[in-house]
N, CA and C atoms as an extended XYZ file, in Angstrom:
576
Properties=species:S:1:pos:R:3:atomname:S:1:resname:S:1:resid:I:1 pbc="F F F"
N       -38.344       51.949      -49.165 N   MET     1
C       -37.161       52.691      -49.589 CA  MET     1
C       -37.200       53.009      -51.116 C   MET     1
N       -36.750       54.097      -51.447 N   ASN     2
C       -36.765       54.645      -52.830 CA  ASN     2
C       -35.808       53.940      -53.643 C   ASN     2
N       -36.348       53.105      -54.551 N   ASN     3
C       -35.476       52.188      -55.401 CA  ASN     3
C       -34.814       53.037      -56.388 C   ASN     3
N       -35.323       54.102      -56.756 N   ILE     4
C       -34.604       55.032      -57.780 CA  ILE     4
C       -33.308       55.533      -57.063 C   ILE     4
N       -33.506       55.982      -55.887 N   LEU     5
C       -32.353       56.477      -55.135 CA  LEU     5
C       -31.163       55.441      -55.012 C   LEU     5
N       -31.606       54.172      -54.689 N   ILE     6
C       -30.668       53.099      -54.449 CA  ILE     6
C       -29.993       52.940      -55.782 C   ILE     6
N       -30.670       52.908      -57.002 N   LYS     7
C       -30.108       52.727      -58.283 CA  LYS     7
C       -29.177       53.825      -58.623 C   LYS     7
N       -29.486       55.043      -58.243 N   ARG     8
C       -28.571       56.178      -58.661 CA  ARG     8
C       -27.360       56.027      -57.861 C   ARG     8
N       -27.444       55.737      -56.475 N   ILE     9
C       -26.266       55.723      -55.690 CA  ILE     9
C       -25.395       54.500      -56.202 C   ILE     9
N       -26.016       53.314      -56.623 N   SER    10
C       -25.312       52.242      -57.073 CA  SER    10
C       -24.511       52.747      -58.418 C   SER    10
N       -25.206       53.434      -59.254 N   ALA    11
C       -24.544       53.990      -60.463 CA  ALA    11
C       -23.368       54.880      -60.189 C   ALA    11
N       -23.443       55.769      -59.148 N   ILE    12
C       -22.402       56.600      -58.800 CA  ILE    12
C       -21.141       55.757      -58.200 C   ILE    12
N       -21.546       54.831      -57.333 N   LEU    13
C       -20.332       54.068      -56.892 CA  LEU    13
C       -19.724       53.222      -57.948 C   LEU    13
N       -20.428       52.681      -58.885 N   PHE    14
C       -19.837       51.955      -59.913 CA  PHE    14
C       -18.965       52.773      -60.855 C   PHE    14
N       -19.527       53.994      -61.268 N   LEU    15
C       -18.845       54.853      -62.270 CA  LEU    15
C       -17.771       55.529      -61.591 C   LEU    15
N       -17.872       55.947      -60.315 N   TYR    16
C       -16.762       56.782      -59.714 CA  TYR    16
C       -15.626       55.849      -59.439 C   TYR    16
N       -15.844       54.554      -59.248 N   ASN    17
C       -14.845       53.490      -59.202 CA  ASN    17
C       -13.618       53.710      -58.340 C   ASN    17
N       -13.850       54.445      -57.151 N   GLU    18
C       -12.798       54.668      -55.997 CA  GLU    18
C       -13.654       55.150      -54.908 C   GLU    18
N       -13.104       55.080      -53.702 N   PRO    19
C       -13.842       55.428      -52.514 CA  PRO    19
C       -14.364       56.908      -52.640 C   PRO    19
N       -15.560       57.095      -52.182 N   ILE    20
C       -16.260       58.312      -52.403 CA  ILE    20
C       -16.961       58.602      -51.088 C   ILE    20
N       -17.072       59.982      -50.644 N   THR    21
C       -17.711       60.310      -49.493 CA  THR    21
C       -19.175       60.473      -49.589 C   THR    21
N       -19.930       60.561      -48.486 N   LEU    22
C       -21.355       60.845      -48.570 CA  LEU    22
C       -21.601       62.237      -49.201 C   LEU    22
N       -20.766       63.173      -48.817 N   GLU    23
C       -20.907       64.569      -49.288 CA  GLU    23
C       -20.768       64.539      -50.895 C   GLU    23
N       -19.834       63.812      -51.496 N   LYS    24
C       -19.577       63.721      -52.853 CA  LYS    24
C       -20.848       63.091      -53.564 C   LYS    24
N       -21.230       61.932      -52.979 N   ILE    25
C       -22.454       61.168      -53.453 CA  ILE    25
C       -23.575       62.228      -53.595 C   ILE    25
N       -23.833       62.948      -52.476 N   LYS    26
C       -24.893       63.965      -52.411 CA  LYS    26
C       -24.861       65.085      -53.422 C   LYS    26
N       -23.552       65.422      -53.760 N   SER    27
C       -23.249       66.441      -54.782 CA  SER    27
C       -23.656       65.936      -56.281 C   SER    27
N       -23.414       64.617      -56.519 N   PHE    28
C       -23.782       63.993      -57.769 CA  PHE    28
C       -25.247       63.743      -57.913 C   PHE    28
N       -25.977       63.513      -56.815 N   LEU    29
C       -27.372       63.374      -56.903 CA  LEU    29
C       -28.095       64.562      -57.151 C   LEU    29
N       -27.480       65.768      -56.765 N   ASP    30
C       -28.050       67.060      -57.095 CA  ASP    30
C       -29.448       67.234      -56.828 C   ASP    30
N       -29.893       66.857      -55.622 N   ASP    31
C       -31.356       66.911      -55.249 CA  ASP    31
C       -31.362       67.468      -53.856 C   ASP    31
N       -31.739       68.821      -53.759 N   GLU    32
C       -31.812       69.608      -52.520 CA  GLU    32
C       -32.708       68.924      -51.440 C   GLU    32
N       -33.728       68.167      -51.865 N   SER    33
C       -34.731       67.598      -50.878 CA  SER    33
C       -34.064       66.236      -50.174 C   SER    33
N       -33.101       65.734      -50.714 N   LEU    34
C       -32.394       64.564      -50.090 CA  LEU    34
C       -31.501       65.038      -48.881 C   LEU    34
N       -31.703       64.312      -47.742 N   THR    35
C       -30.882       64.624      -46.620 CA  THR    35
C       -29.836       63.496      -46.530 C   THR    35
N       -28.792       63.726      -45.648 N   SER    36
C       -27.844       62.722      -45.452 CA  SER    36
C       -28.360       61.454      -45.010 C   SER    36
N       -29.518       61.622      -44.194 N   GLU    37
C       -30.088       60.458      -43.545 CA  GLU    37
C       -30.716       59.570      -44.634 C   GLU    37
N       -31.469       60.253      -45.674 N   ASN    38
C       -32.047       59.517      -46.810 CA  ASN    38
C       -30.943       58.766      -47.613 C   ASN    38
N       -29.860       59.445      -47.831 N   ILE    39
C       -28.757       58.729      -48.549 CA  ILE    39
C       -28.213       57.590      -47.859 C   ILE    39
N       -27.950       57.757      -46.613 N   LEU    40
C       -27.433       56.731      -45.739 CA  LEU    40
C       -28.425       55.408      -45.612 C   LEU    40
N       -29.608       55.729      -45.492 N   GLU    41
C       -30.611       54.694      -45.570 CA  GLU    41
C       -30.585       53.868      -46.938 C   GLU    41
N       -30.486       54.664      -48.031 N   ALA    42
C       -30.478       53.975      -49.245 CA  ALA    42
C       -29.077       53.203      -49.361 C   ALA    42
N       -27.985       53.761      -48.961 N   ILE    43
C       -26.707       53.020      -48.902 CA  ILE    43
C       -26.823       51.772      -48.071 C   ILE    43
N       -27.490       51.757      -46.925 N   ASN    44
C       -27.656       50.662      -46.088 CA  ASN    44
C       -28.442       49.504      -46.847 C   ASN    44
N       -29.563       50.043      -47.527 N   SER    45
C       -30.260       49.076      -48.242 CA  SER    45
C       -29.467       48.456      -49.466 C   SER    45
N       -28.741       49.301      -50.056 N   LEU    46
C       -27.900       48.712      -51.066 CA  LEU    46
C       -26.883       47.732      -50.598 C   LEU    46
N       -26.450       48.052      -49.455 N   GLU    47
C       -25.425       47.038      -48.800 CA  GLU    47
C       -26.098       45.710      -48.604 C   GLU    47
N       -27.381       45.652      -48.336 N   ASN    48
C       -28.091       44.366      -48.260 CA  ASN    48
C       -28.382       43.686      -49.516 C   ASN    48
N       -28.559       44.424      -50.683 N   ILE    49
C       -28.844       43.875      -51.969 CA  ILE    49
C       -27.576       43.348      -52.651 C   ILE    49
N       -26.491       44.106      -52.601 N   LEU    50
C       -25.297       43.693      -53.359 CA  LEU    50
C       -24.768       42.352      -53.292 C   LEU    50
N       -24.767       41.745      -52.130 N   PRO    51
C       -24.212       40.368      -52.039 CA  PRO    51
C       -24.995       39.376      -53.011 C   PRO    51
N       -26.255       39.587      -53.277 N   GLN    52
C       -27.049       38.796      -54.167 CA  GLN    52
C       -26.383       38.982      -55.682 C   GLN    52
N       -25.561       39.931      -55.900 N   MET    53
C       -25.036       40.016      -57.138 CA  MET    53
C       -23.553       39.777      -57.126 C   MET    53
N       -22.926       39.321      -56.037 N   GLY    54
C       -21.519       38.976      -55.969 CA  GLY    54
C       -20.732       40.208      -55.604 C   GLY    54
N       -21.364       41.252      -55.225 N   LEU    55
C       -20.729       42.518      -54.912 CA  LEU    55
C       -20.787       42.861      -53.476 C   LEU    55
N       -19.834       43.659      -52.859 N   LEU    56
C       -19.988       44.207      -51.530 CA  LEU    56
C       -19.768       45.659      -51.503 C   LEU    56
N       -20.432       46.297      -50.465 N   LEU    57
C       -20.195       47.614      -50.224 CA  LEU    57
C       -19.027       47.722      -49.191 C   LEU    57
N       -17.986       48.505      -49.470 N   ILE    58
C       -16.924       48.672      -48.679 CA  ILE    58
C       -16.935       50.020      -47.943 C   ILE    58
N       -16.996       50.127      -46.638 N   LYS    59
C       -17.106       51.347      -45.903 CA  LYS    59
C       -15.651       51.627      -45.184 C   LYS    59
N       -14.942       52.579      -45.711 N   ASN    60
C       -13.796       53.056      -44.998 CA  ASN    60
C       -14.213       53.947      -43.822 C   ASN    60
N       -14.506       53.316      -42.721 N   ASP    61
C       -15.107       54.220      -41.651 CA  ASP    61
C       -14.188       55.204      -41.196 C   ASP    61
N       -14.747       56.388      -40.829 N   ALA    62
C       -14.128       57.441      -40.299 CA  ALA    62
C       -14.754       57.953      -39.060 C   ALA    62
N       -14.150       58.576      -38.055 N   LYS    63
C       -14.864       59.080      -36.914 CA  LYS    63
C       -16.061       59.872      -37.213 C   LYS    63
N       -15.832       60.731      -38.176 N   ASN    64
C       -16.899       61.594      -38.613 CA  ASN    64
C       -17.625       60.960      -39.751 C   ASN    64
N       -19.001       60.662      -39.671 N   GLU    65
C       -19.776       60.019      -40.654 CA  GLU    65
C       -19.684       60.567      -42.098 C   GLU    65
N       -19.429       61.829      -42.076 N   ASN    66
C       -19.300       62.613      -43.391 CA  ASN    66
C       -18.104       62.279      -44.100 C   ASN    66
N       -16.979       61.814      -43.324 N   LYS    67
C       -15.897       61.494      -43.976 CA  LYS    67
C       -15.672       59.952      -44.389 C   LYS    67
N       -16.666       59.266      -43.998 N   THR    68
C       -16.645       57.768      -44.355 CA  THR    68
C       -16.669       57.708      -45.818 C   THR    68
N       -15.873       56.838      -46.525 N   GLU    69
C       -15.921       56.582      -47.967 CA  GLU    69
C       -16.466       55.329      -48.189 C   GLU    69
N       -17.233       55.296      -49.233 N   TYR    70
C       -17.868       54.113      -49.811 CA  TYR    70
C       -17.317       53.695      -51.176 C   TYR    70
N       -17.285       52.313      -51.339 N   SER    71
C       -16.838       51.877      -52.672 CA  SER    71
C       -17.412       50.453      -52.896 C   SER    71
N       -17.394       49.994      -54.103 N   LEU    72
C       -17.842       48.580      -54.391 CA  LEU    72
C       -16.612       47.794      -54.632 C   LEU    72
N       -16.867       46.462      -54.254 N   ALA    73
C       -15.886       45.375      -54.543 CA  ALA    73
C       -16.575       44.156      -54.867 C   ALA    73
N       -15.689       43.250      -55.384 N   ILE    74
C       -16.302       41.958      -55.763 CA  ILE    74
C       -16.050       40.942      -54.562 C   ILE    74
N       -17.091       40.177      -54.335 N   ASP    75
C       -17.139       39.209      -53.246 CA  ASP    75
C       -15.929       38.227      -53.455 C   ASP    75
N       -15.252       37.933      -52.336 N   ASN    76
C       -14.120       37.006      -52.327 CA  ASN    76
C       -14.502       35.594      -52.846 C   ASN    76
N       -15.679       35.208      -52.756 N   ALA    77
C       -16.287       33.859      -53.340 CA  ALA    77
C       -16.024       33.829      -54.737 C   ALA    77
N       -15.875       35.010      -55.492 N   LEU    78
C       -15.629       35.031      -56.973 CA  LEU    78
C       -14.158       35.172      -57.308 C   LEU    78
N       -13.293       34.843      -56.516 N   ASN    79
C       -11.808       35.028      -56.799 CA  ASN    79
C       -11.402       34.324      -57.941 C   ASN    79
N       -11.961       33.286      -58.318 N   ASP    80
C       -11.438       32.417      -59.411 CA  ASP    80
C       -11.723       33.131      -60.675 C   ASP    80
N       -12.921       33.846      -60.695 N   ILE    81
C       -13.144       34.668      -61.927 CA  ILE    81
C       -12.394       35.871      -62.037 C   ILE    81
N       -12.238       36.679      -60.901 N   THR    82
C       -11.365       37.892      -60.777 CA  THR    82
C        -9.960       37.521      -61.227 C   THR    82
N        -9.437       36.397      -60.822 N   ARG    83
C        -8.040       36.013      -61.122 CA  ARG    83
C        -7.860       35.765      -62.532 C   ARG    83
N        -8.769       35.130      -63.132 N   LYS    84
C        -8.719       34.946      -64.705 CA  LYS    84
C        -8.729       36.275      -65.519 C   LYS    84
N        -9.543       37.123      -65.059 N   ILE    85
C        -9.639       38.475      -65.572 CA  ILE    85
C        -8.408       39.262      -65.429 C   ILE    85
N        -7.799       39.210      -64.285 N   ARG    86
C        -6.550       39.934      -63.959 CA  ARG    86
C        -5.410       39.325      -64.739 C   ARG    86
N        -5.302       38.043      -64.850 N   ILE    87
C        -4.331       37.408      -65.751 CA  ILE    87
C        -4.451       37.839      -67.176 C   ILE    87
N        -5.700       37.874      -67.795 N   ASN    88
C        -6.019       38.386      -69.034 CA  ASN    88
C        -5.540       39.822      -69.266 C   ASN    88
N        -5.746       40.713      -68.240 N   GLU    89
C        -5.377       42.016      -68.311 CA  GLU    89
C        -3.891       42.104      -68.474 C   GLU    89
N        -3.118       41.260      -67.916 N   LEU    90
C        -1.711       41.423      -67.938 CA  LEU    90
C        -1.217       40.713      -69.177 C   LEU    90
N        -1.797       39.742      -69.731 N   GLU    91
C        -1.287       38.904      -70.844 CA  GLU    91
C        -1.800       39.206      -72.196 C   GLU    91
N        -3.162       39.726      -72.132 N   GLY    92
C        -3.894       39.900      -73.344 CA  GLY    92
C        -3.421       41.119      -74.106 C   GLY    92
N        -3.854       41.268      -75.348 N   GLU    93
C        -3.576       42.448      -76.203 CA  GLU    93
C        -4.277       43.749      -75.551 C   GLU    93
N        -3.644       44.878      -75.828 N   LEU    94
C        -4.292       46.074      -75.317 CA  LEU    94
C        -5.661       46.308      -76.108 C   LEU    94
N        -6.626       46.772      -75.405 N   THR    95
C        -8.016       46.981      -76.086 CA  THR    95
C        -7.970       48.261      -76.653 C   THR    95
N        -8.952       48.649      -77.598 N   PRO    96
C        -8.995       49.897      -78.274 CA  PRO    96
C        -9.102       50.998      -77.026 C   PRO    96
N        -9.918       50.820      -75.982 N   ALA    97
C        -9.943       51.751      -75.015 CA  ALA    97
C        -8.626       52.031      -74.346 C   ALA    97
N        -7.868       51.043      -74.067 N   SER    98
C        -6.526       51.223      -73.488 CA  SER    98
C        -5.550       52.013      -74.352 C   SER    98
N        -5.652       51.669      -75.645 N   LEU    99
C        -4.814       52.425      -76.631 CA  LEU    99
C        -5.266       53.892      -76.656 C   LEU    99
N        -6.544       54.143      -76.558 N   GLN   100
C        -7.000       55.554      -76.472 CA  GLN   100
C        -6.440       56.244      -75.330 C   GLN   100
N        -6.500       55.592      -74.137 N   VAL   101
C        -5.931       56.196      -72.949 CA  VAL   101
C        -4.477       56.470      -73.083 C   VAL   101
N        -3.676       55.420      -73.613 N   LEU   102
C        -2.237       55.712      -73.842 CA  LEU   102
C        -2.050       56.883      -74.791 C   LEU   102
N        -2.761       56.994      -75.852 N   THR   103
C        -2.750       58.067      -76.795 CA  THR   103
C        -2.869       59.424      -76.126 C   THR   103
N        -3.912       59.486      -75.287 N   ILE   104
C        -4.216       60.853      -74.547 CA  ILE   104
C        -3.051       61.222      -73.595 C   ILE   104
N        -2.657       60.294      -72.897 N   CYS   105
C        -1.464       60.461      -71.864 CA  CYS   105
C        -0.243       60.770      -72.746 C   CYS   105
N        -0.017       60.248      -73.807 N   ALA   106
C         1.215       60.419      -74.611 CA  ALA   106
C         1.234       61.821      -75.191 C   ALA   106
N         0.094       62.306      -75.790 N   TYR   107
C         0.068       63.573      -76.451 CA  TYR   107
C        -0.231       64.783      -75.435 C   TYR   107
N        -1.018       64.432      -74.470 N   LEU   108
C        -1.517       65.513      -73.544 CA  LEU   108
C        -0.489       65.748      -72.394 C   LEU   108
N         0.200       64.576      -71.981 N   GLY   109
C         1.115       64.571      -70.951 CA  GLY   109
C         0.275       64.185      -69.692 C   GLY   109
N         0.781       64.434      -68.525 N   SER   110
C         0.117       64.100      -67.264 CA  SER   110
C        -1.228       64.533      -67.345 C   SER   110
N        -2.152       63.612      -67.053 N   SER   111
C        -3.666       63.871      -67.138 CA  SER   111
C        -4.361       63.168      -65.976 C   SER   111
N        -5.355       63.793      -65.495 N   THR   112
C        -6.202       63.163      -64.347 CA  THR   112
C        -7.069       62.157      -64.970 C   THR   112
N        -7.650       61.289      -64.192 N   LYS   113
C        -8.655       60.466      -64.650 CA  LYS   113
C        -9.897       61.030      -65.241 C   LYS   113
N       -10.305       62.156      -64.743 N   ASN   114
C       -11.464       62.863      -65.283 CA  ASN   114
C       -11.133       63.453      -66.477 C   ASN   114
N       -10.002       64.044      -66.692 N   GLU   115
C        -9.666       64.619      -67.990 CA  GLU   115
C        -9.580       63.539      -69.147 C   GLU   115
N        -9.021       62.382      -68.866 N   ILE   116
C        -8.961       61.303      -69.742 CA  ILE   116
C       -10.363       60.757      -70.123 C   ILE   116
N       -11.225       60.648      -69.042 N   SER   117
C       -12.596       60.213      -69.351 CA  SER   117
C       -13.412       61.266      -70.171 C   SER   117
N       -13.156       62.483      -69.813 N   PHE   118
C       -13.744       63.611      -70.490 CA  PHE   118
C       -13.470       63.574      -71.994 C   PHE   118
N       -12.235       63.504      -72.344 N   ILE   119
C       -11.689       63.497      -73.710 CA  ILE   119
C       -12.248       62.293      -74.446 C   ILE   119
N       -12.337       61.073      -73.846 N   ARG   120
C       -12.824       59.834      -74.422 CA  ARG   120
C       -14.302       59.948      -74.516 C   ARG   120
N       -15.000       60.545      -73.592 N   GLY   121
C       -16.333       60.662      -73.602 CA  GLY   121
C       -17.192       59.418      -72.941 C   GLY   121
N       -16.239       58.753      -72.164 N   ILE   122
C       -16.563       57.437      -71.371 CA  ILE   122
C       -15.723       57.339      -70.199 C   ILE   122
N       -16.371       56.768      -69.139 N   GLN   123
C       -15.525       56.554      -67.870 CA  GLN   123
C       -14.427       55.586      -68.294 C   GLN   123
N       -13.159       55.882      -67.774 N   SER   124
C       -12.003       55.268      -68.214 CA  SER   124
C       -11.145       54.558      -67.046 C   SER   124
N       -11.750       54.495      -65.953 N   SER   125
C       -11.091       53.882      -64.807 CA  SER   125
C       -10.561       52.503      -64.969 C   SER   125
N       -11.320       51.728      -65.619 N   GLN   126
C       -10.878       50.311      -65.918 CA  GLN   126
C        -9.727       50.307      -66.911 C   GLN   126
N        -9.619       50.963      -67.975 N   SER   127
C        -8.405       51.053      -68.807 CA  SER   127
C        -7.284       51.654      -68.026 C   SER   127
N        -7.373       52.731      -67.270 N   ILE   128
C        -6.217       53.284      -66.507 CA  ILE   128
C        -5.773       52.258      -65.570 C   ILE   128
N        -6.572       51.455      -64.867 N   ARG   129
C        -6.124       50.511      -63.899 CA  ARG   129
C        -5.397       49.478      -64.618 C   ARG   129
N        -5.818       49.003      -65.770 N   SER   130
C        -5.273       47.931      -66.504 CA  SER   130
C        -3.899       48.356      -67.152 C   SER   130
N        -3.810       49.482      -67.623 N   LEU   131
C        -2.494       49.996      -68.061 CA  LEU   131
C        -1.522       50.217      -66.853 C   LEU   131
N        -2.075       50.762      -65.701 N   SER   132
C        -1.142       50.761      -64.533 CA  SER   132
C        -0.672       49.495      -64.053 C   SER   132
N        -1.494       48.512      -64.053 N   VAL   133
C        -1.106       47.128      -63.665 CA  VAL   133
C        -0.051       46.512      -64.560 C   VAL   133
N        -0.091       46.873      -65.866 N   ARG   134
C         0.834       46.416      -66.825 CA  ARG   134
C         2.088       47.198      -66.794 C   ARG   134
N         2.105       48.271      -66.068 N   GLY   135
C         3.324       49.221      -65.857 CA  GLY   135
C         3.423       50.196      -66.990 C   GLY   135
N         2.326       50.333      -67.832 N   LEU   136
C         2.445       51.296      -68.971 CA  LEU   136
C         2.136       52.726      -68.491 C   LEU   136
N         1.417       53.046      -67.529 N   LEU   137
C         1.063       54.217      -66.901 CA  LEU   137
C         1.716       54.346      -65.546 C   LEU   137
N         2.163       55.593      -65.252 N   LYS   138
C         2.572       55.854      -63.797 CA  LYS   138
C         1.723       56.913      -63.246 C   LYS   138
N         1.482       56.760      -61.953 N   ARG   139
C         0.718       57.679      -61.253 CA  ARG   139
C         1.561       58.707      -60.480 C   ARG   139
N         1.288       60.025      -60.654 N   GLU   140
C         1.965       60.987      -59.815 CA  GLU   140
C         0.934       61.917      -59.212 C   GLU   140
N         0.441       61.594      -58.014 N   GLY   141
C        -0.635       62.335      -57.251 CA  GLY   141
C        -1.928       61.932      -58.038 C   GLY   141
N        -2.578       62.803      -58.569 N   GLU   142
C        -3.847       62.574      -59.285 CA  GLU   142
C        -3.670       62.396      -60.795 C   GLU   142
N        -2.535       62.531      -61.211 N   LYS   143
C        -2.219       62.463      -62.760 CA  LYS   143
C        -1.559       61.307      -63.124 C   LYS   143
N        -1.865       60.878      -64.363 N   TYR   144
C        -1.252       59.640      -65.031 CA  TYR   144
C        -0.453       60.043      -66.204 C   TYR   144
N         0.737       59.450      -66.448 N   SER   145
C         1.495       59.670      -67.514 CA  SER   145
C         2.092       58.241      -68.073 C   SER   145
N         2.706       58.456      -69.243 N   LEU   146
C         3.315       57.230      -69.834 CA  LEU   146
C         4.569       56.857      -68.975 C   LEU   146
N         4.810       55.639      -68.771 N   SER   147
C         5.947       55.142      -68.075 CA  SER   147
C         7.118       54.865      -69.063 C   SER   147
N         8.242       54.637      -68.580 N   THR   148
C         9.366       54.229      -69.399 CA  THR   148
C         9.101       52.965      -70.126 C   THR   148
N         8.437       51.985      -69.508 N   GLU   149
C         7.921       50.769      -70.201 CA  GLU   149
C         7.076       50.997      -71.375 C   GLU   149
N         6.219       52.026      -71.362 N   ALA   150
C         5.350       52.366      -72.408 CA  ALA   150
C         6.114       52.890      -73.608 C   ALA   150
N         7.099       53.797      -73.285 N   LEU   151
C         7.901       54.257      -74.312 CA  LEU   151
C         8.698       53.167      -75.001 C   LEU   151
N         9.260       52.211      -74.358 N   GLN   152
C         9.963       51.037      -74.833 CA  GLN   152
C         9.027       50.238      -75.728 C   GLN   152
N         7.781       50.023      -75.278 N   MET   153
C         6.916       49.259      -75.944 CA  MET   153
C         6.489       49.912      -77.340 C   MET   153
N         6.484       51.230      -77.277 N   LEU   154
C         6.185       51.974      -78.504 CA  LEU   154
C         7.466       52.135      -79.341 C   LEU   154
N         8.490       51.713      -78.870 N   GLY   155
C         9.833       51.860      -79.611 CA  GLY   155
C        10.308       53.258      -79.768 C   GLY   155
N        10.107       54.130      -78.708 N   LEU   156
C        10.499       55.489      -78.641 CA  LEU   156
C        11.505       55.800      -77.500 C   LEU   156
N        12.388       56.640      -77.888 N   LYS   157
C        13.452       57.162      -76.946 CA  LYS   157
C        12.789       58.265      -75.983 C   LYS   157
N        12.069       59.048      -76.708 N   ASN   158
C        11.417       60.283      -76.075 CA  ASN   158
C        10.043       60.386      -76.589 C   ASN   158
N         9.195       60.941      -75.746 N   ILE   159
C         7.789       61.112      -76.086 CA  ILE   159
C         7.746       62.016      -77.275 C   ILE   159
N         8.642       62.871      -77.456 N   GLU   160
C         8.537       63.822      -78.577 CA  GLU   160
C         8.792       63.195      -79.931 C   GLU   160
N         9.188       61.933      -79.953 N   ASP   161
C         9.411       61.142      -81.163 CA  ASP   161
C         7.937       60.598      -81.735 C   ASP   161
N         7.012       60.812      -81.050 N   LEU   162
C         5.642       60.379      -81.492 CA  LEU   162
C         5.283       61.162      -82.800 C   LEU   162
N         4.563       60.601      -83.749 N   PRO   163
C         4.149       61.322      -84.971 CA  PRO   163
C         3.370       62.656      -84.684 C   PRO   163
N         3.789       63.787      -85.320 N   GLU   164
C         3.171       65.067      -85.100 CA  GLU   164
C         2.963       65.418      -83.647 C   GLU   164
N         3.854       65.097      -82.820 N   TYR   165
C         3.841       65.247      -81.454 CA  TYR   165
C         3.383       66.703      -80.914 C   TYR   165
N         4.093       67.677      -81.471 N   GLU   166
C         3.886       69.065      -81.075 CA  GLU   166
C         2.572       69.587      -81.490 C   GLU   166
N         2.186       69.169      -82.701 N   LYS   167
C         0.880       69.697      -83.249 CA  LYS   167
C        -0.289       69.080      -82.439 C   LYS   167
N        -0.269       67.786      -82.361 N   ILE   168
C        -1.295       67.056      -81.606 CA  ILE   168
C        -1.387       67.484      -80.172 C   ILE   168
N        -0.288       67.653      -79.513 N   LYS   169
C        -0.219       68.057      -78.061 CA  LYS   169
C        -0.766       69.511      -77.954 C   LYS   169
N        -0.480       70.282      -78.834 N   THR   170
C        -1.003       71.755      -78.814 CA  THR   170
C        -2.584       71.744      -79.035 C   THR   170
N        -3.012       70.904      -79.983 N   ASP   171
C        -4.388       70.798      -80.364 CA  ASP   171
C        -5.191       70.337      -79.118 C   ASP   171
N        -4.714       69.222      -78.403 N   PHE   172
C        -5.334       68.511      -77.312 CA  PHE   172
C        -5.334       69.664      -76.187 C   PHE   172
N        -4.205       70.250      -75.941 N   SER   173
C        -4.164       71.194      -74.827 CA  SER   173
C        -5.118       72.367      -74.965 C   SER   173
N        -5.085       72.879      -76.166 N   GLU   174
C        -6.081       74.095      -76.514 CA  GLU   174
C        -7.465       73.748      -76.238 C   GLU   174
N        -7.826       72.622      -76.889 N   ARG   175
C        -9.254       72.132      -76.732 CA  ARG   175
C        -9.651       71.833      -75.356 C   ARG   175
N        -8.789       71.195      -74.574 N   LEU   176
C        -9.137       71.000      -73.101 CA  LEU   176
C        -9.185       72.230      -72.452 C   LEU   176
N        -8.269       73.205      -72.672 N   LYS   177
C        -8.345       74.527      -71.999 CA  LYS   177
C        -9.623       75.239      -72.375 C   LYS   177
N       -10.030       75.204      -73.624 N   GLU   178
C       -11.234       75.877      -73.965 CA  GLU   178
C       -12.455       75.351      -73.157 C   GLU   178
N       -12.459       74.018      -73.089 N   VAL   179
C       -13.719       73.319      -72.430 CA  VAL   179
C       -13.635       73.680      -71.029 C   VAL   179
N       -12.296       73.641      -70.368 N   LEU   180
C       -12.293       73.891      -69.028 CA  LEU   180
C       -12.748       75.356      -68.694 C   LEU   180
N       -12.335       76.318      -69.569 N   GLU   181
C       -12.689       77.658      -69.330 CA  GLU   181
C       -14.252       77.843      -69.460 C   GLU   181
N       -14.852       77.296      -70.409 N   THR   182
C       -16.321       77.267      -70.675 CA  THR   182
C       -17.035       76.715      -69.413 C   THR   182
N       -16.574       75.572      -69.015 N   GLU   183
C       -17.265       74.893      -67.894 CA  GLU   183
C       -17.015       75.706      -66.569 C   GLU   183
N       -15.808       76.368      -66.492 N   LYS   184
C       -15.614       77.209      -65.274 CA  LYS   184
C       -16.535       78.424      -65.347 C   LYS   184
N       -16.767       78.973      -66.369 N   GLU   185
C       -17.703       80.105      -66.565 CA  GLU   185
C       -19.101       79.658      -66.039 C   GLU   185
N       -19.420       78.304      -66.613 N   GLU   186
C       -20.800       77.952      -66.298 CA  GLU   186
C       -20.837       77.365      -64.936 C   GLU   186
N       -19.749       77.127      -64.209 N   GLY   187
C       -19.609       76.590      -62.965 CA  GLY   187
C       -20.026       75.170      -62.875 C   GLY   187
N       -19.673       74.349      -63.891 N   SER   188
C       -20.119       72.929      -63.999 CA  SER   188
C       -18.918       71.994      -64.177 C   SER   188
N       -17.713       72.311      -64.052 N   SER   189
C       -16.623       71.432      -64.375 CA  SER   189
C       -16.271       70.502      -63.244 C   SER   189
N       -16.209       69.189      -63.654 N   ASP   190
C       -15.739       68.066      -62.635 CA  ASP   190
C       -14.417       67.589      -63.031 C   ASP   190
N       -13.601       68.367      -63.888 N   LEU   191
C       -12.458       67.944      -64.319 CA  LEU   191
C       -11.248       68.347      -63.306 C   LEU   191
N       -11.145       67.490      -62.401 N   LYS   192
C       -10.097       67.919      -61.383 CA  LYS   192
C        -9.048       66.884      -61.279 C   LYS   192
């Protein structure tokens, strides 16, 4: 089995951080020579390797194999560790990454996970999840925005009360629009 392919699929599952189809995995691999069978074989090998690291491969089986979704999860045997981390997420101070995500959602408004990650220049799923668990972000479809609790925490009545709100919101929006237009022209945008 191709260890590089297994590593690449593992990285995709880790970074994507939500259920993903075989078709989407294949699109990220961007290798015309890979067949669905090659990828499935690598996924099956990965499924056998992951338990050694305390991880599991979750398959949301569908009748059509192309619709099956794959994701990573932590083995239930590690519940004591995951419980401590979850408690820390709820009770600990906000991390700089979480504050960045809050800032983006505050000034840009409703934003997708990919937009937030793009602006930060790093995958933001963990921060988004942590803020959602705390009740500071609310999800509406694929977009995240500040909750009423977040406004209260910031001591604001309205989002417009943020410092230089209109200027920063306009700058954020214009820059994101420019990037999206450039990437659309190049046909390379993953910001959905």
